[in-house]
Gaussian input, Z-matrix of N, CA and C with variables (Angstrom, degrees):
# hf/3-21g

backbone

0 1
 N
 C     1     B1
 C     2     B2     1     A1
 N     3     B3     2     A2     1     D1
 C     4     B4     3     A3     2     D2
 C     5     B5     4     A4     3     D3
 N     6     B6     5     A5     4     D4
 C     7     B7     6     A6     5     D5
 C     8     B8     7     A7     6     D6
 N     9     B9     8     A8     7     D7
 C    10    B10     9     A9     8     D8
 C    11    B11    10    A10     9     D9
 N    12    B12    11    A11    10    D10
 C    13    B13    12    A12    11    D11
 C    14    B14    13    A13    12    D12
 N    15    B15    14    A14    13    D13
 C    16    B16    15    A15    14    D14
 C    17    B17    16    A16    15    D15
 N    18    B18    17    A17    16    D16
 C    19    B19    18    A18    17    D17
 C    20    B20    19    A19    18    D18
 N    21    B21    20    A20    19    D19
 C    22    B22    21    A21    20    D20
 C    23    B23    22    A22    21    D21
 N    24    B24    23    A23    22    D22
 C    25    B25    24    A24    23    D23
 C    26    B26    25    A25    24    D24
 N    27    B27    26    A26    25    D25
 C    28    B28    27    A27    26    D26
 C    29    B29    28    A28    27    D27
 N    30    B30    29    A29    28    D28
 C    31    B31    30    A30    29    D29
 C    32    B32    31    A31    30    D30
 N    33    B33    32    A32    31    D31
 C    34    B34    33    A33    32    D32
 C    35    B35    34    A34    33    D33
 N    36    B36    35    A35    34    D34
 C    37    B37    36    A36    35    D35
 C    38    B38    37    A37    36    D36
 N    39    B39    38    A38    37    D37
 C    40    B40    39    A39    38    D38
 C    41    B41    40    A40    39    D39
 N    42    B42    41    A41    40    D40
 C    43    B43    42    A42    41    D41
 C    44    B44    43    A43    42    D42
 N    45    B45    44    A44    43    D43
 C    46    B46    45    A45    44    D44
 C    47    B47    46    A46    45    D45
 N    48    B48    47    A47    46    D46
 C    49    B49    48    A48    47    D47
 C    50    B50    49    A49    48    D48
 N    51    B51    50    A50    49    D49
 C    52    B52    51    A51    50    D50
 C    53    B53    52    A52    51    D51
 N    54    B54    53    A53    52    D52
 C    55    B55    54    A54    53    D53
 C    56    B56    55    A55    54    D54
 N    57    B57    56    A56    55    D55
 C    58    B58    57    A57    56    D56
 C    59    B59    58    A58    57    D57
 N    60    B60    59    A59    58    D58
 C    61    B61    60    A60    59    D59
 C    62    B62    61    A61    60    D60
 N    63    B63    62    A62    61    D61
 C    64    B64    63    A63    62    D62
 C    65    B65    64    A64    63    D63
 N    66    B66    65    A65    64    D64
 C    67    B67    66    A66    65    D65
 C    68    B68    67    A67    66    D66
 N    69    B69    68    A68    67    D67
 C    70    B70    69    A69    68    D68
 C    71    B71    70    A70    69    D69
 N    72    B72    71    A71    70    D70
 C    73    B73    72    A72    71    D71
 C    74    B74    73    A73    72    D72
 N    75    B75    74    A74    73    D73
 C    76    B76    75    A75    74    D74
 C    77    B77    76    A76    75    D75
 N    78    B78    77    A77    76    D76
 C    79    B79    78    A78    77    D77
 C    80    B80    79    A79    78    D78
 N    81    B81    80    A80    79    D79
 C    82    B82    81    A81    80    D80
 C    83    B83    82    A82    81    D81
 N    84    B84    83    A83    82    D82
 C    85    B85    84    A84    83    D83
 C    86    B86    85    A85    84    D84
 N    87    B87    86    A86    85    D85
 C    88    B88    87    A87    86    D86
 C    89    B89    88    A88    87    D87
 N    90    B90    89    A89    88    D88
 C    91    B91    90    A90    89    D89
 C    92    B92    91    A91    90    D90
 N    93    B93    92    A92    91    D91
 C    94    B94    93    A93    92    D92
 C    95    B95    94    A94    93    D93
 N    96    B96    95    A95    94    D94
 C    97    B97    96    A96    95    D95
 C    98    B98    97    A97    96    D96
 N    99    B99    98    A98    97    D97
 C   100   B100    99    A99    98    D98
 C   101   B101   100   A100    99    D99
 N   102   B102   101   A101   100   D100
 C   103   B103   102   A102   101   D101
 C   104   B104   103   A103   102   D102
 N   105   B105   104   A104   103   D103
 C   106   B106   105   A105   104   D104
 C   107   B107   106   A106   105   D105
 N   108   B108   107   A107   106   D106
 C   109   B109   108   A108   107   D107
 C   110   B110   109   A109   108   D108
 N   111   B111   110   A110   109   D109
 C   112   B112   111   A111   110   D110
 C   113   B113   112   A112   111   D111
 N   114   B114   113   A113   112   D112
 C   115   B115   114   A114   113   D113
 C   116   B116   115   A115   114   D114
 N   117   B117   116   A116   115   D115
 C   118   B118   117   A117   116   D116
 C   119   B119   118   A118   117   D117
 N   120   B120   119   A119   118   D118
 C   121   B121   120   A120   119   D119
 C   122   B122   121   A121   120   D120
 N   123   B123   122   A122   121   D121
 C   124   B124   123   A123   122   D122
 C   125   B125   124   A124   123   D123
 N   126   B126   125   A125   124   D124
 C   127   B127   126   A126   125   D125
 C   128   B128   127   A127   126   D126
 N   129   B129   128   A128   127   D127
 C   130   B130   129   A129   128   D128
 C   131   B131   130   A130   129   D129
 N   132   B132   131   A131   130   D130
 C   133   B133   132   A132   131   D131
 C   134   B134   133   A133   132   D132
 N   135   B135   134   A134   133   D133
 C   136   B136   135   A135   134   D134
 C   137   B137   136   A136   135   D135
 N   138   B138   137   A137   136   D136
 C   139   B139   138   A138   137   D137
 C   140   B140   139   A139   138   D138
 N   141   B141   140   A140   139   D139
 C   142   B142   141   A141   140   D140
 C   143   B143   142   A142   141   D141
 N   144   B144   143   A143   142   D142
 C   145   B145   144   A144   143   D143
 C   146   B146   145   A145   144   D144
 N   147   B147   146   A146   145   D145
 C   148   B148   147   A147   146   D146
 C   149   B149   148   A148   147   D147
 N   150   B150   149   A149   148   D148
 C   151   B151   150   A150   149   D149
 C   152   B152   151   A151   150   D150
 N   153   B153   152   A152   151   D151
 C   154   B154   153   A153   152   D152
 C   155   B155   154   A154   153   D153
 N   156   B156   155   A155   154   D154
 C   157   B157   156   A156   155   D155
 C   158   B158   157   A157   156   D156
 N   159   B159   158   A158   157   D157
 C   160   B160   159   A159   158   D158
 C   161   B161   160   A160   159   D159
 N   162   B162   161   A161   160   D160
 C   163   B163   162   A162   161   D161
 C   164   B164   163   A163   162   D162
 N   165   B165   164   A164   163   D163
 C   166   B166   165   A165   164   D164
 C   167   B167   166   A166   165   D165
 N   168   B168   167   A167   166   D166
 C   169   B169   168   A168   167   D167
 C   170   B170   169   A169   168   D168
 N   171   B171   170   A170   169   D169
 C   172   B172   171   A171   170   D170
 C   173   B173   172   A172   171   D171
 N   174   B174   173   A173   172   D172
 C   175   B175   174   A174   173   D173
 C   176   B176   175   A175   174   D174
 N   177   B177   176   A176   175   D175
 C   178   B178   177   A177   176   D176
 C   179   B179   178   A178   177   D177
 N   180   B180   179   A179   178   D178
 C   181   B181   180   A180   179   D179
 C   182   B182   181   A181   180   D180
 N   183   B183   182   A182   181   D181
 C   184   B184   183   A183   182   D182
 C   185   B185   184   A184   183   D183
 N   186   B186   185   A185   184   D184
 C   187   B187   186   A186   185   D185
 C   188   B188   187   A187   186   D186
 N   189   B189   188   A188   187   D187
 C   190   B190   189   A189   188   D188
 C   191   B191   190   A190   189   D189
 N   192   B192   191   A191   190   D190
 C   193   B193   192   A192   191   D191
 C   194   B194   193   A193   192   D192
 N   195   B195   194   A194   193   D193
 C   196   B196   195   A195   194   D194
 C   197   B197   196   A196   195   D195
 N   198   B198   197   A197   196   D196
 C   199   B199   198   A198   197   D197
 C   200   B200   199   A199   198   D198
 N   201   B201   200   A200   199   D199
 C   202   B202   201   A201   200   D200
 C   203   B203   202   A202   201   D201
 N   204   B204   203   A203   202   D202
 C   205   B205   204   A204   203   D203
 C   206   B206   205   A205   204   D204
 N   207   B207   206   A206   205   D205
 C   208   B208   207   A207   206   D206
 C   209   B209   208   A208   207   D207
 N   210   B210   209   A209   208   D208
 C   211   B211   210   A210   209   D209
 C   212   B212   211   A211   210   D210
 N   213   B213   212   A212   211   D211
 C   214   B214   213   A213   212   D212
 C   215   B215   214   A214   213   D213
 N   216   B216   215   A215   214   D214
 C   217   B217   216   A216   215   D215
 C   218   B218   217   A217   216   D216

   B1=1.4461
   B2=1.5236
   B3=1.3037
   B4=1.4556
   B5=1.5157
   B6=1.3276
   B7=1.4607
   B8=1.5183
   B9=1.3238
   B10=1.4640
   B11=1.5244
   B12=1.3298
   B13=1.4557
   B14=1.5228
   B15=1.3419
   B16=1.4629
   B17=1.5278
   B18=1.3134
   B19=1.4624
   B20=1.5116
   B21=1.3266
   B22=1.4598
   B23=1.5162
   B24=1.3127
   B25=1.4604
   B26=1.5248
   B27=1.3144
   B28=1.4655
   B29=1.5167
   B30=1.3176
   B31=1.4591
   B32=1.5303
   B33=1.3110
   B34=1.4647
   B35=1.5304
   B36=1.3294
   B37=1.4659
   B38=1.5350
   B39=1.3285
   B40=1.4554
   B41=1.5101
   B42=1.3318
   B43=1.4664
   B44=1.5276
   B45=1.3394
   B46=1.4584
   B47=1.5254
   B48=1.3171
   B49=1.4611
   B50=1.5236
   B51=1.3226
   B52=1.4619
   B53=1.5224
   B54=1.3203
   B55=1.4601
   B56=1.5253
   B57=1.3168
   B58=1.4629
   B59=1.5208
   B60=1.3160
   B61=1.4632
   B62=1.5233
   B63=1.3060
   B64=1.4592
   B65=1.5261
   B66=1.3376
   B67=1.4528
   B68=1.5128
   B69=1.3124
   B70=1.4597
   B71=1.5247
   B72=1.3106
   B73=1.4525
   B74=1.5195
   B75=1.3264
   B76=1.4649
   B77=1.5244
   B78=1.3425
   B79=1.4611
   B80=1.5256
   B81=1.3173
   B82=1.4686
   B83=1.5311
   B84=1.3184
   B85=1.4608
   B86=1.5223
   B87=1.3306
   B88=1.4602
   B89=1.5208
   B90=1.3216
   B91=1.4581
   B92=1.5278
   B93=1.3578
   B94=1.4642
   B95=1.5225
   B96=1.3118
   B97=1.4610
   B98=1.5229
   B99=1.3265
   B100=1.4679
   B101=1.5133
   B102=1.3193
   B103=1.4554
   B104=1.5236
   B105=1.2930
   B106=1.4585
   B107=1.5306
   B108=1.3123
   B109=1.4676
   B110=1.5162
   B111=1.3343
   B112=1.4642
   B113=1.5264
   B114=1.3156
   B115=1.4645
   B116=1.5208
   B117=1.3272
   B118=1.4680
   B119=1.5218
   B120=1.3141
   B121=1.4711
   B122=1.5322
   B123=1.3381
   B124=1.4645
   B125=1.5281
   B126=1.3168
   B127=1.4623
   B128=1.5237
   B129=1.3371
   B130=1.4599
   B131=1.5296
   B132=1.3214
   B133=1.4584
   B134=1.5174
   B135=1.3351
   B136=1.4648
   B137=1.5267
   B138=1.3257
   B139=1.4744
   B140=1.5267
   B141=1.3385
   B142=1.4628
   B143=1.5252
   B144=1.3190
   B145=1.4685
   B146=1.5177
   B147=1.3261
   B148=1.4678
   B149=1.5202
   B150=1.3117
   B151=1.4591
   B152=1.5192
   B153=1.3264
   B154=1.4645
   B155=1.5234
   B156=1.3125
   B157=1.4705
   B158=1.5264
   B159=1.3328
   B160=1.4613
   B161=1.5279
   B162=1.3071
   B163=1.4614
   B164=1.5223
   B165=1.3218
   B166=1.4646
   B167=1.5249
   B168=1.3212
   B169=1.4657
   B170=1.5251
   B171=1.3255
   B172=1.4653
   B173=1.5234
   B174=1.3185
   B175=1.4705
   B176=1.5228
   B177=1.3172
   B178=1.4656
   B179=1.5274
   B180=1.3537
   B181=1.4706
   B182=1.5269
   B183=1.3238
   B184=1.4561
   B185=1.5369
   B186=1.3393
   B187=1.4606
   B188=1.5245
   B189=1.3361
   B190=1.4698
   B191=1.5300
   B192=1.3379
   B193=1.4701
   B194=1.5264
   B195=1.3244
   B196=1.4586
   B197=1.5215
   B198=1.3301
   B199=1.4621
   B200=1.5167
   B201=1.3357
   B202=1.4736
   B203=1.5150
   B204=1.3315
   B205=1.4663
   B206=1.5331
   B207=1.3154
   B208=1.4737
   B209=1.5187
   B210=1.3149
   B211=1.4620
   B212=1.5261
   B213=1.3428
   B214=1.4643
   B215=1.5234
   B216=1.3054
   B217=1.4717
   B218=1.5203
   A1=109.16
   A2=116.86
   A3=120.60
   A4=110.67
   A5=115.26
   A6=122.80
   A7=109.37
   A8=116.95
   A9=122.07
   A10=111.27
   A11=115.57
   A12=121.92
   A13=107.43
   A14=116.48
   A15=120.83
   A16=112.65
   A17=117.52
   A18=121.03
   A19=110.74
   A20=115.52
   A21=122.01
   A22=109.39
   A23=115.78
   A24=121.54
   A25=108.06
   A26=116.11
   A27=120.72
   A28=109.82
   A29=116.05
   A30=120.29
   A31=109.43
   A32=116.76
   A33=121.72
   A34=113.46
   A35=117.26
   A36=121.90
   A37=111.81
   A38=117.17
   A39=121.24
   A40=114.57
   A41=117.66
   A42=121.24
   A43=109.68
   A44=116.59
   A45=121.02
   A46=111.50
   A47=114.70
   A48=123.34
   A49=107.56
   A50=116.46
   A51=120.69
   A52=108.16
   A53=116.14
   A54=121.94
   A55=107.23
   A56=115.96
   A57=120.54
   A58=111.16
   A59=115.97
   A60=121.89
   A61=113.06
   A62=117.90
   A63=122.75
   A64=112.70
   A65=116.68
   A66=120.29
   A67=113.55
   A68=117.44
   A69=121.44
   A70=109.53
   A71=115.61
   A72=121.47
   A73=109.93
   A74=115.59
   A75=120.66
   A76=108.04
   A77=116.08
   A78=119.67
   A79=111.00
   A80=115.12
   A81=121.48
   A82=107.73
   A83=115.65
   A84=121.35
   A85=112.07
   A86=113.92
   A87=120.81
   A88=104.92
   A89=116.52
   A90=122.25
   A91=109.24
   A92=115.57
   A93=118.55
   A94=111.42
   A95=118.93
   A96=128.30
   A97=113.55
   A98=118.84
   A99=120.73
   A100=112.68
   A101=117.97
   A102=121.87
   A103=108.26
   A104=116.95
   A105=121.19
   A106=109.48
   A107=114.99
   A108=121.45
   A109=108.93
   A110=117.50
   A111=120.19
   A112=113.29
   A113=118.20
   A114=121.32
   A115=112.15
   A116=118.09
   A117=120.14
   A118=113.31
   A119=118.37
   A120=120.11
   A121=113.82
   A122=118.62
   A123=120.25
   A124=110.39
   A125=115.47
   A126=120.40
   A127=110.61
   A128=116.49
   A129=120.53
   A130=111.07
   A131=116.63
   A132=120.84
   A133=111.99
   A134=115.88
   A135=119.44
   A136=110.36
   A137=117.28
   A138=120.85
   A139=111.22
   A140=116.39
   A141=119.83
   A142=112.25
   A143=117.44
   A144=120.96
   A145=113.31
   A146=118.18
   A147=119.18
   A148=108.65
   A149=116.68
   A150=121.52
   A151=113.71
   A152=117.07
   A153=121.83
   A154=108.24
   A155=117.25
   A156=121.10
   A157=110.50
   A158=114.61
   A159=121.44
   A160=108.74
   A161=115.71
   A162=120.73
   A163=108.95
   A164=116.90
   A165=122.27
   A166=109.38
   A167=115.11
   A168=119.91
   A169=111.56
   A170=117.16
   A171=119.74
   A172=110.68
   A173=117.75
   A174=120.40
   A175=110.38
   A176=116.09
   A177=120.13
   A178=109.57
   A179=116.48
   A180=121.39
   A181=112.53
   A182=117.45
   A183=124.90
   A184=112.15
   A185=116.32
   A186=121.30
   A187=109.83
   A188=117.72
   A189=119.73
   A190=110.78
   A191=117.35
   A192=120.74
   A193=111.89
   A194=115.27
   A195=122.00
   A196=110.97
   A197=116.16
   A198=121.75
   A199=112.01
   A200=118.27
   A201=120.16
   A202=110.87
   A203=117.20
   A204=120.46
   A205=110.54
   A206=117.82
   A207=121.25
   A208=110.54
   A209=117.46
   A210=122.86
   A211=110.81
   A212=117.46
   A213=121.90
   A214=112.94
   A215=117.68
   A216=121.32
   A217=111.86
   D1=127.09
   D2=178.40
   D3=-90.45
   D4=139.08
   D5=179.46
   D6=-132.92
   D7=150.19
   D8=-179.89
   D9=-83.54
   D10=145.54
   D11=172.85
   D12=-78.62
   D13=127.75
   D14=-178.66
   D15=-115.00
   D16=-8.26
   D17=179.91
   D18=179.26
   D19=-176.43
   D20=-179.99
   D21=-143.64
   D22=150.99
   D23=169.71
   D24=-149.25
   D25=165.84
   D26=177.28
   D27=-97.12
   D28=143.60
   D29=175.56
   D30=-82.34
   D31=-175.84
   D32=-177.16
   D33=-65.72
   D34=-13.51
   D35=179.36
   D36=-103.14
   D37=-0.17
   D38=179.48
   D39=89.79
   D40=5.23
   D41=177.97
   D42=-82.89
   D43=145.78
   D44=179.68
   D45=-77.18
   D46=138.99
   D47=177.39
   D48=-123.95
   D49=126.40
   D50=174.56
   D51=-78.56
   D52=130.88
   D53=176.13
   D54=-91.44
   D55=123.59
   D56=-176.27
   D57=-99.03
   D58=155.69
   D59=-177.57
   D60=-57.90
   D61=-23.35
   D62=-178.53
   D63=-82.35
   D64=-9.28
   D65=-178.56
   D66=98.86
   D67=-1.72
   D68=176.10
   D69=-90.99
   D70=165.04
   D71=175.43
   D72=-121.23
   D73=155.04
   D74=178.62
   D75=-141.99
   D76=122.92
   D77=178.96
   D78=-60.72
   D79=140.73
   D80=178.83
   D81=-131.26
   D82=64.75
   D83=-176.71
   D84=-76.22
   D85=145.94
   D86=169.04
   D87=-106.99
   D88=101.55
   D89=-173.71
   D90=-139.18
   D91=68.79
   D92=-178.18
   D93=-59.73
   D94=147.66
   D95=3.07
   D96=-89.41
   D97=-0.05
   D98=-176.05
   D99=-74.65
   D100=-42.61
   D101=-179.38
   D102=-133.28
   D103=118.15
   D104=-179.04
   D105=-108.03
   D106=97.56
   D107=177.86
   D108=-134.60
   D109=67.59
   D110=-177.19
   D111=-61.23
   D112=-20.59
   D113=179.56
   D114=-65.81
   D115=-16.55
   D116=-178.81
   D117=-75.32
   D118=-18.54
   D119=-171.35
   D120=-84.55
   D121=-7.65
   D122=177.45
   D123=-126.71
   D124=152.22
   D125=177.05
   D126=-61.06
   D127=-38.62
   D128=179.38
   D129=-65.08
   D130=-40.36
   D131=178.80
   D132=-63.54
   D133=-44.87
   D134=178.67
   D135=-64.89
   D136=-42.26
   D137=179.36
   D138=-60.45
   D139=-32.42
   D140=-179.66
   D141=-68.10
   D142=-16.58
   D143=-179.10
   D144=-99.08
   D145=-2.18
   D146=175.79
   D147=-60.91
   D148=133.01
   D149=-176.79
   D150=89.99
   D151=-15.11
   D152=178.28
   D153=-64.92
   D154=138.38
   D155=-177.02
   D156=-99.49
   D157=134.58
   D158=178.59
   D159=-130.50
   D160=157.75
   D161=178.76
   D162=-75.92
   D163=128.61
   D164=179.07
   D165=-107.33
   D166=102.10
   D167=179.84
   D168=-70.32
   D169=-25.08
   D170=178.30
   D171=-67.76
   D172=-34.42
   D173=174.46
   D174=-67.09
   D175=-40.58
   D176=178.77
   D177=-59.27
   D178=-38.52
   D179=179.68
   D180=-84.96
   D181=0.73
   D182=179.30
   D183=57.92
   D184=42.23
   D185=176.95
   D186=-80.73
   D187=149.93
   D188=177.71
   D189=-69.45
   D190=160.79
   D191=178.94
   D192=-60.63
   D193=161.90
   D194=-179.37
   D195=-70.36
   D196=159.58
   D197=178.47
   D198=-56.67
   D199=-42.22
   D200=-177.96
   D201=-61.61
   D202=-33.28
   D203=-178.08
   D204=-73.43
   D205=-39.63
   D206=178.99
   D207=-69.59
   D208=-35.80
   D209=-178.02
   D210=-65.85
   D211=-37.47
   D212=-176.86
   D213=-81.91
   D214=-14.25
   D215=-174.42
   D216=-73.58

């Protein structure tokens, strides 16, 4: 199931997490050579991905939304 990115926050280790419209989060690390996502390191880069759709495996598994999503509701 594809979901849109609606925001970003950092996890407890300082890594960026994309906040999805469904209430789940998905890490978007820039960790070359394994993961190349240079857009994550700037505010402008992250803003350019708002609305971008990604596959949410947590929705496929029917997991409840993340704590951060319930807290903000």
